ZAVOGU-72842 format. One record per residue (C-alpha): y, z, x; residue number from 1; residue in three letters. Coordinates in pm, 1 decimal. Example, Ala and Ser with C-alpha at 12.3 -4.5 7.8 and 13.67 -1.06 7.14 Angstrom:
2
@v -450.0&w 780.0&u 1230.0&num 1&residuo ala;
@v -106.0&w 714.0&u 1367.0&num 2&residuo ser;
***
This chain:
140
@v -971.2&w 651.7&u 1965.2&num 1&residuo met;
@v -900.1&w 297.8&u 1848.2&num 2&residuo glu;
@v -600.5&w 215.1&u 1636.5&num 3&residuo ser;
@v -670.1&w 179.7&u 1265.6&num 4&residuo thr;
@v -502.0&w -164.3&u 1279.4&num 5&residuo asn;
@v -780.2&w -315.8&u 1492.8&num 6&residuo his;
@v -1151.5&w -367.5&u 1449.4&num 7&residuo gln;
@v -1350.4&w -105.8&u 1641.9&num 8&residuo pro;
@v -1523.6&w -217.2&u 1959.4&num 9&residuo glu;
@v -1891.2&w -298.4&u 1903.8&num 10&residuo lys;
@v -2121.8&w -161.6&u 2173.9&num 11&residuo val;
@v -2484.8&w -276.3&u 2185.4&num 12&residuo thr;
@v -2735.8&w -60.4&u 2371.4&num 13&residuo ile;
@v -3085.6&w -211.1&u 2387.7&num 14&residuo thr;
@v -3405.8&w -108.1&u 2564.4&num 15&residuo gln;
@v -3252.0&w 154.8&u 2786.7&num 16&residuo thr;
@v -3247.1&w 530.4&u 2838.0&num 17&residuo ala;
@v -2904.0&w 688.2&u 2801.8&num 18&residuo lys;
@v -2749.8&w 1025.6&u 2727.9&num 19&residuo val;
@v -2444.2&w 971.2&u 2511.3&num 20&residuo ile;
@v -2171.7&w 1235.2&u 2512.5&num 21&residuo asp;
@v -1950.8&w 1123.6&u 2223.9&num 22&residuo ala;
@v -1652.1&w 1345.5&u 2143.2&num 23&residuo arg;
@v -1355.7&w 1292.7&u 1913.5&num 24&residuo tyr;
@v -1493.0&w 947.9&u 1827.2&num 25&residuo ser;
@v -1544.7&w 735.9&u 1516.8&num 26&residuo arg;
@v -1886.6&w 577.7&u 1492.9&num 27&residuo leu;
@v -1861.8&w 484.4&u 1122.5&num 28&residuo asp;
@v -2099.9&w 208.0&u 1018.4&num 29&residuo gly;
@v -2320.7&w 243.8&u 1326.0&num 30&residuo ser;
@v -2689.2&w 158.7&u 1306.1&num 31&residuo thr;
@v -2963.9&w 322.8&u 1507.2&num 32&residuo phe;
@v -3309.2&w 160.2&u 1494.0&num 33&residuo val;
@v -3630.1&w 271.8&u 1668.1&num 34&residuo met;
@v -3464.9&w 540.0&u 1881.5&num 35&residuo leu;
@v -3591.7&w 859.9&u 2036.9&num 36&residuo lys;
@v -3320.9&w 1121.1&u 1984.9&num 37&residuo met;
@v -3514.7&w 1447.1&u 2009.8&num 38&residuo ser;
@v -3317.3&w 1754.4&u 2118.6&num 39&residuo asn;
@v -2993.1&w 1592.7&u 1998.0&num 40&residuo thr;
@v -2714.4&w 1808.3&u 1856.1&num 41&residuo thr;
@v -2448.7&w 1710.2&u 1603.3&num 42&residuo phe;
@v -2174.2&w 1975.2&u 1580.0&num 43&residuo asn;
@v -1872.0&w 1964.0&u 1346.9&num 44&residuo asp;
@v -1943.2&w 1607.3&u 1236.5&num 45&residuo val;
@v -1892.4&w 1410.8&u 915.3&num 46&residuo asp;
@v -2230.8&w 1257.4&u 834.5&num 47&residuo leu;
@v -2151.6&w 1189.2&u 468.3&num 48&residuo ser;
@v -2356.8&w 904.7&u 324.2&num 49&residuo lys;
@v -2591.9&w 930.1&u 624.5&num 50&residuo leu;
@v -2926.9&w 768.1&u 549.6&num 51&residuo lys;
@v -3238.3&w 857.9&u 748.3&num 52&residuo ile;
@v -3543.5&w 637.9&u 682.4&num 53&residuo ile;
@v -3894.0&w 650.1&u 833.8&num 54&residuo asn;
@v -3804.6&w 936.1&u 1069.0&num 55&residuo ala;
@v -3986.7&w 1226.3&u 1229.3&num 56&residuo asn;
@v -3764.8&w 1523.7&u 1149.1&num 57&residuo leu;
@v -4014.0&w 1793.8&u 1251.3&num 58&residuo ser;
@v -3839.3&w 2119.6&u 1338.9&num 59&residuo asp;
@v -3510.9&w 1988.6&u 1192.9&num 60&residuo leu;
@v -3257.1&w 2265.9&u 1141.9&num 61&residuo glu;
@v -2956.7&w 2218.1&u 916.1&num 62&residuo ile;
@v -2711.3&w 2507.8&u 915.2&num 63&residuo glu;
@v -2372.6&w 2562.8&u 752.1&num 64&residuo asp;
@v -2386.6&w 2218.3&u 590.9&num 65&residuo ala;
@v -2261.7&w 2078.7&u 263.2&num 66&residuo gln;
@v -2542.2&w 1886.4&u 89.8&num 67&residuo leu;
@v -2386.8&w 1831.0&u -253.1&num 68&residuo gly;
@v -2520.8&w 1509.7&u -401.4&num 69&residuo gly;
@v -2799.8&w 1486.4&u -143.6&num 70&residuo ala;
@v -3108.3&w 1294.2&u -254.6&num 71&residuo tyr;
@v -3417.0&w 1405.3&u -65.2&num 72&residuo ile;
@v -3729.7&w 1212.4&u -158.9&num 73&residuo his;
@v -4066.3&w 1087.0&u -32.2&num 74&residuo asn;
@v -4089.4&w 1377.5&u 213.4&num 75&residuo ile;
@v -4418.1&w 1481.8&u 367.7&num 76&residuo gly;
@v -4715.3&w 1322.6&u 533.1&num 77&residuo met;
@v -4784.3&w 956.2&u 451.0&num 78&residuo pro;
@v -4974.3&w 918.9&u 121.4&num 79&residuo pro;
@v -5316.4&w 761.1&u 75.5&num 80&residuo ile;
@v -5282.2&w 386.6&u 123.4&num 81&residuo gly;
@v -4999.3&w 414.1&u 375.2&num 82&residuo his;
@v -5090.4&w 266.1&u 718.1&num 83&residuo pro;
@v -5011.7&w 600.0&u 889.3&num 84&residuo ala;
@v -5218.0&w 809.5&u 642.0&num 85&residuo tyr;
@v -5453.1&w 1061.5&u 806.1&num 86&residuo asp;
@v -5650.7&w 1288.8&u 571.2&num 87&residuo ala;
@v -5697.4&w 1545.2&u 851.2&num 88&residuo asn;
@v -5326.8&w 1608.6&u 907.0&num 89&residuo ile;
@v -5139.7&w 1864.6&u 696.4&num 90&residuo lys;
@v -4764.3&w 1905.8&u 690.0&num 91&residuo gln;
@v -4630.0&w 2232.7&u 823.4&num 92&residuo arg;
@v -4445.0&w 2435.2&u 558.3&num 93&residuo pro;
@v -4071.8&w 2404.2&u 500.0&num 94&residuo leu;
@v -3845.5&w 2709.6&u 472.8&num 95&residuo arg;
@v -3526.9&w 2741.7&u 268.6&num 96&residuo phe;
@v -3314.9&w 3053.9&u 322.0&num 97&residuo glu;
@v -2976.2&w 3152.1&u 181.7&num 98&residuo asp;
@v -2936.9&w 2820.0&u -4.0&num 99&residuo cys;
@v -2736.9&w 2755.9&u -318.3&num 100&residuo asp;
@v -2966.8&w 2529.8&u -518.0&num 101&residuo leu;
@v -2815.7&w 2599.3&u -861.2&num 102&residuo asn;
@v -2843.8&w 2308.6&u -1103.9&num 103&residuo gln;
@v -3079.5&w 2127.3&u -863.4&num 104&residuo ser;
@v -3384.8&w 1936.2&u -982.1&num 105&residuo thr;
@v -3730.3&w 1941.6&u -824.1&num 106&residuo ile;
@v -3951.1&w 1668.0&u -970.7&num 107&residuo thr;
@v -4305.9&w 1553.3&u -898.5&num 108&residuo asn;
@v -4339.6&w 1782.5&u -594.4&num 109&residuo cys;
@v -4641.8&w 1968.0&u -462.9&num 110&residuo asn;
@v -4536.8&w 2334.0&u -480.4&num 111&residuo leu;
@v -4886.6&w 2468.9&u -423.0&num 112&residuo gln;
@v -4865.4&w 2807.3&u -250.3&num 113&residuo gly;
@v -4482.1&w 2819.0&u -266.9&num 114&residuo val;
@v -4333.3&w 3169.1&u -255.8&num 115&residuo thr;
@v -3999.7&w 3245.3&u -422.8&num 116&residuo ile;
@v -3864.3&w 3592.4&u -351.2&num 117&residuo ser;
@v -3534.8&w 3777.5&u -391.8&num 118&residuo asn;
@v -3384.5&w 3479.4&u -575.7&num 119&residuo cys;
@v -3164.0&w 3457.5&u -883.3&num 120&residuo asn;
@v -3379.1&w 3259.2&u -1128.8&num 121&residuo thr;
@v -3144.7&w 3289.2&u -1429.0&num 122&residuo thr;
@v -3176.4&w 2969.0&u -1632.9&num 123&residuo gly;
@v -3455.0&w 2832.6&u -1412.3&num 124&residuo met;
@v -3731.0&w 2649.1&u -1598.5&num 125&residuo thr;
@v -4073.8&w 2523.7&u -1501.6&num 126&residuo ile;
@v -4197.3&w 2237.3&u -1717.5&num 127&residuo asn;
@v -3940.2&w 2336.5&u -1980.4&num 128&residuo gly;
@v -4042.8&w 2704.4&u -1989.1&num 129&residuo ile;
@v -3782.0&w 2962.3&u -1887.7&num 130&residuo ala;
@v -3894.2&w 3153.6&u -1578.2&num 131&residuo val;
@v -3725.7&w 3468.2&u -1714.1&num 132&residuo asp;
@v -3955.5&w 3448.1&u -2019.7&num 133&residuo asp;
@v -4259.6&w 3392.9&u -1800.8&num 134&residuo leu;
@v -4172.1&w 3695.3&u -1589.5&num 135&residuo leu;
@v -4109.8&w 3912.4&u -1896.8&num 136&residuo lys;
@v -4452.0&w 3817.1&u -2035.2&num 137&residuo asn;
@v -4613.5&w 3879.3&u -1696.0&num 138&residuo tyr;
@v -4459.4&w 4225.8&u -1658.9&num 139&residuo gln;
@v -4576.3&w 4340.2&u -2004.1&num 140&residuo gln;
***
């Protein structure tokens, strides 16, 4: 690994097919544009402040990760008016399991057909209405 007293070496890879086996390396500040990286694995890495834009993340799996402060937005199929919009394509469902989402905010999202089961909903509200109150009224 380079010394912290020197600028890191800049490597440019353009219009080529490569398999990169990077270990014990610092790639801070790197930029990846228009790449195919399917079947790629990141293990025990610091990807803090990582930004992914205009990406196909189908079948993405994130496990044992810290996501505090994450901002996930504009997720799903392209909306009407977008050049890639196709009214015949539907997004496959997402699945969240064993996640700590306390104090999180979900705003302006399509939750049609969402199932929530075996979850602690204490203090959870929907449009300002406590879910606990809704469930109490439903069970009566």
